[in-house]
Biopython code that builds the backbone (N, CA, C, O; Angstrom):
import numpy as np
from Bio.PDB.StructureBuilder import StructureBuilder

atoms = [
    (1, "UNK", "N", (60.467, 88.143, 53.576)),
    (1, "UNK", "CA", (61.754, 88.694, 53.919)),
    (1, "UNK", "C", (62.241, 88.065, 55.215)),
    (1, "UNK", "O", (61.457, 87.715, 56.098)),
    (2, "UNK", "N", (63.528, 87.936, 55.299)),
    (2, "UNK", "CA", (64.135, 87.366, 56.487)),
    (2, "UNK", "C", (64.236, 88.425, 57.577)),
    (2, "UNK", "O", (64.611, 89.567, 57.311)),
    (3, "UNK", "N", (63.899, 88.041, 58.804)),
    (3, "UNK", "CA", (64.006, 88.934, 59.962)),
    (3, "UNK", "C", (65.201, 88.480, 60.787)),
    (3, "UNK", "O", (65.335, 87.302, 61.118)),
    (4, "UNK", "N", (66.059, 89.429, 61.111)),
    (4, "UNK", "CA", (67.259, 89.132, 61.890)),
    (4, "UNK", "C", (67.259, 89.929, 63.196)),
    (4, "UNK", "O", (66.767, 91.055, 63.256)),
    (5, "UNK", "N", (67.818, 89.319, 64.229)),
    (5, "UNK", "CA", (68.018, 90.001, 65.504)),
    (5, "UNK", "C", (69.468, 89.779, 65.893)),
    (5, "UNK", "O", (69.888, 88.640, 66.100)),
    (6, "UNK", "N", (70.227, 90.842, 65.993)),
    (6, "UNK", "CA", (71.654, 90.800, 66.298)),
    (6, "UNK", "C", (72.377, 89.819, 65.374)),
    (6, "UNK", "O", (73.230, 89.046, 65.809)),
    (7, "UNK", "N", (72.011, 89.869, 64.074)),
    (7, "UNK", "CA", (72.668, 89.053, 63.071)),
    (7, "UNK", "C", (72.166, 87.625, 62.944)),
    (7, "UNK", "O", (72.629, 86.884, 62.077)),
    (8, "UNK", "N", (71.223, 87.223, 63.796)),
    (8, "UNK", "CA", (70.700, 85.859, 63.777)),
    (8, "UNK", "C", (69.315, 85.860, 63.139)),
    (8, "UNK", "O", (68.471, 86.688, 63.483)),
    (9, "UNK", "N", (69.081, 84.936, 62.213)),
    (9, "UNK", "CA", (67.766, 84.819, 61.579)),
    (9, "UNK", "C", (66.771, 84.289, 62.616)),
    (9, "UNK", "O", (66.974, 83.226, 63.202)),
    (10, "UNK", "N", (65.680, 85.056, 62.833)),
    (10, "UNK", "CA", (64.680, 84.661, 63.828)),
    (10, "UNK", "C", (63.307, 84.400, 63.222)),
    (10, "UNK", "O", (62.389, 83.993, 63.933)),
    (11, "UNK", "N", (63.154, 84.628, 61.921)),
    (11, "UNK", "CA", (61.858, 84.364, 61.302)),
    (11, "UNK", "C", (61.720, 85.029, 59.950)),
    (11, "UNK", "O", (62.693, 85.495, 59.357)),
    (12, "UNK", "N", (60.494, 85.059, 59.482)),
    (12, "UNK", "CA", (60.166, 85.655, 58.195)),
    (12, "UNK", "C", (59.135, 86.756, 58.406)),
    (12, "UNK", "O", (58.261, 86.640, 59.265)),
    (13, "UNK", "N", (59.242, 87.826, 57.617)),
    (13, "UNK", "CA", (58.271, 88.915, 57.641)),
    (13, "UNK", "C", (57.425, 88.820, 56.388)),
    (13, "UNK", "O", (57.952, 88.696, 55.282)),
    (14, "UNK", "N", (56.115, 88.876, 56.560)),
    (14, "UNK", "CA", (55.201, 88.843, 55.430)),
    (14, "UNK", "C", (54.330, 90.087, 55.508)),
    (14, "UNK", "O", (53.531, 90.243, 56.431)),
    (15, "UNK", "N", (54.493, 90.967, 54.533)),
    (15, "UNK", "CA", (53.719, 92.209, 54.493)),
    (15, "UNK", "C", (52.367, 91.952, 53.857)),
    (15, "UNK", "O", (52.210, 91.022, 53.066)),
    (16, "UNK", "N", (51.386, 92.783, 54.206)),
    (16, "UNK", "CA", (50.090, 92.710, 53.547)),
    (16, "UNK", "C", (50.257, 92.912, 52.051)),
    (16, "UNK", "O", (49.616, 92.234, 51.247)),
    (17, "UNK", "N", (51.116, 93.843, 51.686)),
    (17, "UNK", "CA", (51.445, 94.122, 50.291)),
    (17, "UNK", "C", (52.848, 94.696, 50.282)),
    (17, "UNK", "O", (53.153, 95.604, 51.055)),
    (18, "UNK", "N", (53.700, 94.179, 49.420)),
    (18, "UNK", "CA", (55.072, 94.657, 49.332)),
    (18, "UNK", "C", (55.276, 95.270, 47.958)),
    (18, "UNK", "O", (55.102, 94.599, 46.941)),
    (19, "UNK", "N", (55.643, 96.543, 47.927)),
    (19, "UNK", "CA", (55.835, 97.254, 46.661)),
    (19, "UNK", "C", (57.322, 97.378, 46.367)),
    (19, "UNK", "O", (58.057, 98.033, 47.105)),
    (20, "UNK", "N", (57.749, 96.760, 45.307)),
    (20, "UNK", "CA", (59.132, 96.879, 44.880)),
    (20, "UNK", "C", (60.161, 96.382, 45.877)),
    (20, "UNK", "O", (61.297, 96.856, 45.860)),
    (21, "UNK", "N", (59.813, 95.463, 46.730)),
    (21, "UNK", "CA", (60.705, 94.927, 47.770)),
    (21, "UNK", "C", (61.307, 96.034, 48.635)),
    (21, "UNK", "O", (62.378, 95.862, 49.215)),
    (22, "UNK", "N", (60.606, 97.176, 48.718)),
    (22, "UNK", "CA", (61.142, 98.303, 49.480)),
    (22, "UNK", "C", (60.100, 98.965, 50.374)),
    (22, "UNK", "O", (60.459, 99.596, 51.368)),
    (23, "UNK", "N", (58.817, 98.834, 50.041)),
    (23, "UNK", "CA", (57.751, 99.526, 50.768)),
    (23, "UNK", "C", (56.718, 98.514, 51.243)),
    (23, "UNK", "O", (56.164, 97.755, 50.449)),
    (24, "UNK", "N", (56.465, 98.513, 52.552)),
    (24, "UNK", "CA", (55.403, 97.677, 53.107)),
    (24, "UNK", "C", (54.112, 98.476, 53.095)),
    (24, "UNK", "O", (54.080, 99.612, 53.569)),
    (25, "UNK", "N", (53.059, 97.900, 52.563)),
    (25, "UNK", "CA", (51.743, 98.533, 52.571)),
    (25, "UNK", "C", (50.850, 97.666, 53.449)),
    (25, "UNK", "O", (50.552, 96.523, 53.103)),
    (26, "UNK", "N", (50.426, 98.210, 54.583)),
    (26, "UNK", "CA", (49.555, 97.487, 55.500)),
    (26, "UNK", "C", (48.111, 97.845, 55.177)),
    (26, "UNK", "O", (47.728, 99.013, 55.250)),
    (27, "UNK", "N", (47.324, 96.862, 54.826)),
    (27, "UNK", "CA", (45.935, 97.080, 54.432)),
    (27, "UNK", "C", (45.023, 96.963, 55.647)),
    (27, "UNK", "O", (45.034, 95.943, 56.336)),
    (28, "UNK", "N", (44.237, 97.997, 55.911)),
    (28, "UNK", "CA", (43.336, 98.048, 57.058)),
    (28, "UNK", "C", (41.936, 98.416, 56.584)),
    (28, "UNK", "O", (41.765, 99.011, 55.521)),
    (29, "UNK", "N", (40.940, 98.056, 57.384)),
    (29, "UNK", "CA", (39.556, 98.472, 57.145)),
    (29, "UNK", "C", (38.951, 98.787, 58.515)),
    (29, "UNK", "O", (38.158, 98.013, 59.051)),
    (30, "UNK", "N", (39.336, 99.927, 59.062)),
    (30, "UNK", "CA", (38.915, 100.349, 60.397)),
    (30, "UNK", "C", (38.358, 101.764, 60.327)),
    (30, "UNK", "O", (38.509, 102.441, 59.310)),
    (31, "UNK", "N", (37.711, 102.220, 61.408)),
    (31, "UNK", "CA", (37.167, 103.591, 61.421)),
    (31, "UNK", "C", (38.250, 104.641, 61.276)),
    (31, "UNK", "O", (38.074, 105.641, 60.581)),
    (32, "UNK", "N", (39.375, 104.404, 61.941)),
    (32, "UNK", "CA", (40.497, 105.342, 61.869)),
    (32, "UNK", "C", (41.774, 104.601, 62.232)),
    (32, "UNK", "O", (41.757, 103.679, 63.047)),
    (33, "UNK", "N", (42.867, 105.006, 61.631)),
    (33, "UNK", "CA", (44.152, 104.431, 62.001)),
    (33, "UNK", "C", (44.514, 104.928, 63.393)),
    (33, "UNK", "O", (44.388, 106.116, 63.690)),
    (34, "UNK", "N", (44.963, 104.015, 64.239)),
    (34, "UNK", "CA", (45.254, 104.335, 65.634)),
    (34, "UNK", "C", (46.732, 104.113, 65.928)),
    (34, "UNK", "O", (47.487, 103.673, 65.061)),
    (35, "UNK", "N", (47.134, 104.416, 67.143)),
    (35, "UNK", "CA", (48.525, 104.231, 67.559)),
    (35, "UNK", "C", (48.982, 102.789, 67.405)),
    (35, "UNK", "O", (50.157, 102.542, 67.134)),
    (36, "UNK", "N", (48.077, 101.838, 67.573)),
    (36, "UNK", "CA", (48.450, 100.431, 67.427)),
    (36, "UNK", "C", (48.880, 100.126, 65.987)),
    (36, "UNK", "O", (49.751, 99.284, 65.770)),
    (37, "UNK", "N", (48.281, 100.798, 65.009)),
    (37, "UNK", "CA", (48.669, 100.603, 63.609)),
    (37, "UNK", "C", (50.030, 101.238, 63.331)),
    (37, "UNK", "O", (50.828, 100.702, 62.563)),
    (38, "UNK", "N", (50.286, 102.379, 63.959)),
    (38, "UNK", "CA", (51.600, 103.022, 63.861)),
    (38, "UNK", "C", (52.662, 102.105, 64.459)),
    (38, "UNK", "O", (53.721, 101.903, 63.866)),
    (39, "UNK", "N", (52.375, 101.556, 65.629)),
    (39, "UNK", "CA", (53.325, 100.661, 66.296)),
    (39, "UNK", "C", (53.595, 99.421, 65.443)),
    (39, "UNK", "O", (54.735, 98.964, 65.362)),
    (40, "UNK", "N", (52.567, 98.881, 64.814)),
    (40, "UNK", "CA", (52.748, 97.716, 63.954)),
    (40, "UNK", "C", (53.689, 98.052, 62.801)),
    (40, "UNK", "O", (54.599, 97.280, 62.496)),
    (41, "UNK", "N", (53.475, 99.194, 62.162)),
    (41, "UNK", "CA", (54.343, 99.612, 61.059)),
    (41, "UNK", "C", (55.779, 99.776, 61.538)),
    (41, "UNK", "O", (56.705, 99.274, 60.900)),
    (42, "UNK", "N", (55.972, 100.461, 62.638)),
    (42, "UNK", "CA", (57.320, 100.713, 63.120)),
    (42, "UNK", "C", (58.017, 99.410, 63.505)),
    (42, "UNK", "O", (59.208, 99.250, 63.240)),
    (43, "UNK", "N", (57.296, 98.480, 64.125)),
    (43, "UNK", "CA", (57.888, 97.187, 64.470)),
    (43, "UNK", "C", (58.233, 96.395, 63.222)),
    (43, "UNK", "O", (59.280, 95.751, 63.163)),
    (44, "UNK", "N", (57.360, 96.439, 62.221)),
    (44, "UNK", "CA", (57.630, 95.750, 60.961)),
    (44, "UNK", "C", (58.889, 96.306, 60.306)),
    (44, "UNK", "O", (59.723, 95.546, 59.814)),
    (45, "UNK", "N", (59.029, 97.629, 60.299)),
    (45, "UNK", "CA", (60.193, 98.246, 59.681)),
    (45, "UNK", "C", (61.471, 97.925, 60.452)),
    (45, "UNK", "O", (62.518, 97.660, 59.861)),
    (46, "UNK", "N", (61.370, 97.951, 61.752)),
    (46, "UNK", "CA", (62.542, 97.672, 62.585)),
    (46, "UNK", "C", (63.011, 96.226, 62.406)),
    (46, "UNK", "O", (64.214, 95.964, 62.390)),
    (47, "UNK", "N", (62.072, 95.290, 62.272)),
    (47, "UNK", "CA", (62.415, 93.878, 62.174)),
    (47, "UNK", "C", (62.837, 93.454, 60.776)),
    (47, "UNK", "O", (63.488, 92.422, 60.610)),
    (48, "UNK", "N", (62.475, 94.235, 59.780)),
    (48, "UNK", "CA", (62.805, 93.882, 58.393)),
    (48, "UNK", "C", (63.873, 94.837, 57.878)),
    (48, "UNK", "O", (64.350, 95.703, 58.611)),
    (49, "UNK", "N", (64.236, 94.676, 56.643)),
    (49, "UNK", "CA", (65.204, 95.593, 56.045)),
    (49, "UNK", "C", (64.507, 96.722, 55.290)),
    (49, "UNK", "O", (65.149, 97.456, 54.538)),
    (50, "UNK", "N", (63.210, 96.862, 55.484)),
    (50, "UNK", "CA", (62.441, 97.903, 54.801)),
    (50, "UNK", "C", (62.603, 99.239, 55.514)),
    (50, "UNK", "O", (62.918, 99.279, 56.703)),
    (51, "UNK", "N", (62.387, 100.338, 54.783)),
    (51, "UNK", "CA", (62.507, 101.666, 55.380)),
    (51, "UNK", "C", (61.208, 102.441, 55.355)),
    (51, "UNK", "O", (61.100, 103.464, 56.032)),
    (52, "UNK", "N", (60.208, 101.989, 54.593)),
    (52, "UNK", "CA", (58.979, 102.753, 54.436)),
    (52, "UNK", "C", (57.769, 101.855, 54.604)),
    (52, "UNK", "O", (57.702, 100.769, 54.028)),
    (53, "UNK", "N", (56.805, 102.319, 55.403)),
    (53, "UNK", "CA", (55.553, 101.600, 55.611)),
    (53, "UNK", "C", (54.391, 102.552, 55.353)),
    (53, "UNK", "O", (54.382, 103.681, 55.843)),
    (54, "UNK", "N", (53.429, 102.094, 54.592)),
    (54, "UNK", "CA", (52.238, 102.885, 54.294)),
    (54, "UNK", "C", (50.997, 102.132, 54.774)),
    (54, "UNK", "O", (50.508, 101.246, 54.074)),
    (55, "UNK", "N", (50.484, 102.471, 55.953)),
    (55, "UNK", "CA", (49.223, 101.861, 56.365)),
    (55, "UNK", "C", (48.077, 102.501, 55.580)),
    (55, "UNK", "O", (47.922, 103.722, 55.581)),
    (56, "UNK", "N", (47.290, 101.683, 54.923)),
    (56, "UNK", "CA", (46.201, 102.165, 54.064)),
    (56, "UNK", "C", (44.878, 101.702, 54.659)),
    (56, "UNK", "O", (44.649, 100.506, 54.839)),
    (57, "UNK", "N", (44.018, 102.656, 54.958)),
    (57, "UNK", "CA", (42.734, 102.353, 55.582)),
    (57, "UNK", "C", (41.605, 102.600, 54.589)),
    (57, "UNK", "O", (41.392, 103.729, 54.146)),
    (58, "UNK", "N", (40.893, 101.549, 54.249)),
    (58, "UNK", "CA", (39.755, 101.670, 53.323)),
    (58, "UNK", "C", (38.428, 101.544, 54.057)),
    (58, "UNK", "O", (37.392, 101.329, 53.427)),
    (59, "UNK", "N", (38.446, 101.673, 55.378)),
    (59, "UNK", "CA", (37.232, 101.543, 56.175)),
    (59, "UNK", "C", (36.494, 102.854, 56.386)),
    (59, "UNK", "O", (35.615, 102.933, 57.244)),
    (60, "UNK", "N", (36.830, 103.880, 55.625)),
    (60, "UNK", "CA", (36.196, 105.192, 55.719)),
    (60, "UNK", "C", (35.665, 105.586, 54.347)),
    (60, "UNK", "O", (36.078, 105.013, 53.338)),
    (61, "UNK", "N", (34.763, 106.545, 54.296)),
    (61, "UNK", "CA", (34.281, 106.999, 52.987)),
    (61, "UNK", "C", (35.411, 107.517, 52.092)),
    (61, "UNK", "O", (35.375, 107.347, 50.873)),
    (62, "UNK", "N", (36.409, 108.148, 52.707)),
    (62, "UNK", "CA", (37.578, 108.621, 51.957)),
    (62, "UNK", "C", (38.799, 107.852, 52.448)),
    (62, "UNK", "O", (39.056, 107.787, 53.650)),
    (63, "UNK", "N", (39.546, 107.272, 51.521)),
    (63, "UNK", "CA", (40.696, 106.459, 51.883)),
    (63, "UNK", "C", (41.717, 107.262, 52.691)),
    (63, "UNK", "O", (41.956, 108.439, 52.424)),
    (64, "UNK", "N", (42.305, 106.604, 53.675)),
    (64, "UNK", "CA", (43.276, 107.238, 54.572)),
    (64, "UNK", "C", (44.612, 106.512, 54.423)),
    (64, "UNK", "O", (44.668, 105.290, 54.561)),
    (65, "UNK", "N", (45.688, 107.250, 54.141)),
    (65, "UNK", "CA", (47.022, 106.663, 54.014)),
    (65, "UNK", "C", (47.996, 107.510, 54.821)),
    (65, "UNK", "O", (47.986, 108.738, 54.736)),
    (66, "UNK", "N", (48.833, 106.844, 55.600)),
    (66, "UNK", "CA", (49.891, 107.521, 56.349)),
    (66, "UNK", "C", (51.233, 107.023, 55.828)),
    (66, "UNK", "O", (51.292, 106.075, 55.045)),
    (67, "UNK", "N", (52.294, 107.661, 56.261)),
    (67, "UNK", "CA", (53.636, 107.308, 55.804)),
    (67, "UNK", "C", (54.558, 107.255, 57.014)),
    (67, "UNK", "O", (54.661, 108.223, 57.768)),
    (68, "UNK", "N", (55.227, 106.121, 57.195)),
    (68, "UNK", "CA", (56.185, 105.950, 58.277)),
    (68, "UNK", "C", (57.520, 105.534, 57.688)),
    (68, "UNK", "O", (57.590, 104.609, 56.878)),
    (69, "UNK", "N", (58.580, 106.222, 58.099)),
    (69, "UNK", "CA", (59.923, 105.977, 57.587)),
    (69, "UNK", "C", (60.815, 105.553, 58.745)),
    (69, "UNK", "O", (60.830, 106.191, 59.797)),
    (70, "UNK", "N", (61.562, 104.464, 58.541)),
    (70, "UNK", "CA", (62.531, 104.011, 59.537)),
    (70, "UNK", "C", (63.901, 104.510, 59.123)),
    (70, "UNK", "O", (64.381, 104.196, 58.033)),
    (71, "UNK", "N", (64.524, 105.280, 59.984)),
    (71, "UNK", "CA", (65.888, 105.758, 59.726)),
    (71, "UNK", "C", (66.862, 104.639, 60.036)),
    (71, "UNK", "O", (66.639, 103.850, 60.954)),
    (72, "UNK", "N", (67.928, 104.568, 59.282)),
    (72, "UNK", "CA", (68.913, 103.499, 59.475)),
    (72, "UNK", "C", (69.702, 103.649, 60.760)),
    (72, "UNK", "O", (70.197, 102.659, 61.300)),
    (73, "UNK", "N", (69.828, 104.863, 61.255)),
    (73, "UNK", "CA", (70.651, 105.095, 62.456)),
    (73, "UNK", "C", (69.787, 105.319, 63.676)),
    (73, "UNK", "O", (69.642, 106.447, 64.147)),
    (74, "UNK", "N", (69.213, 104.247, 64.185)),
    (74, "UNK", "CA", (68.548, 104.249, 65.476)),
    (74, "UNK", "C", (67.444, 105.247, 65.700)),
    (74, "UNK", "O", (67.598, 106.171, 66.498)),
    (75, "UNK", "N", (66.370, 105.087, 65.035)),
    (75, "UNK", "CA", (65.238, 105.955, 65.300)),
    (75, "UNK", "C", (64.253, 105.909, 64.178)),
    (75, "UNK", "O", (64.446, 105.217, 63.178)),
    (76, "UNK", "N", (63.196, 106.653, 64.354)),
    (76, "UNK", "CA", (62.168, 106.677, 63.305)),
    (76, "UNK", "C", (61.680, 108.090, 63.114)),
    (76, "UNK", "O", (61.833, 108.956, 63.976)),
    (77, "UNK", "N", (61.097, 108.288, 61.977)),
    (77, "UNK", "CA", (60.483, 109.567, 61.654)),
    (77, "UNK", "C", (59.084, 109.237, 61.147)),
    (77, "UNK", "O", (58.916, 108.352, 60.307)),
    (78, "UNK", "N", (58.118, 109.923, 61.639)),
    (78, "UNK", "CA", (56.740, 109.642, 61.256)),
    (78, "UNK", "C", (56.179, 110.809, 60.477)),
    (78, "UNK", "O", (56.525, 111.966, 60.718)),
    (79, "UNK", "N", (55.326, 110.494, 59.558)),
    (79, "UNK", "CA", (54.625, 111.516, 58.806)),
    (79, "UNK", "C", (53.185, 111.110, 58.655)),
    (79, "UNK", "O", (52.884, 109.916, 58.623)),
    (80, "UNK", "N", (52.301, 112.049, 58.563)),
    (80, "UNK", "CA", (50.891, 111.699, 58.486)),
    (80, "UNK", "C", (50.284, 111.991, 57.164)),
    (80, "UNK", "O", (49.096, 111.742, 56.962)),
]
sb = StructureBuilder()
sb.init_structure("model")
sb.init_model(0)
sb.init_chain("A")
sb.init_seg("    ")
for serial, (resi, resn, name, xyz) in enumerate(atoms, 1):
    if name == "N":
        sb.init_residue(resn, " ", resi, " ")
    sb.init_atom(name, np.array(xyz, "f"), 0.0, 1.0, " ", f" {name:<3s}", serial, name[0])
structure = sb.get_structure()
């Protein structure tokens, strides 16, 4: 996907997994999802035209998935 800043193309965004050209799925294998993973999702959403990011952690006995939504009007909403 093309990344734009103030209408200017500045690069390309490549998701770990892209579902339906609408949802970024970030694949992780860590003990626990941390604030740095949340920040990565939010930055990815802000820089792309995507609105939903699902960081998926398979580094635990039970899979961990969070949900982050980027609102179109200046802000974000997080869900766990």
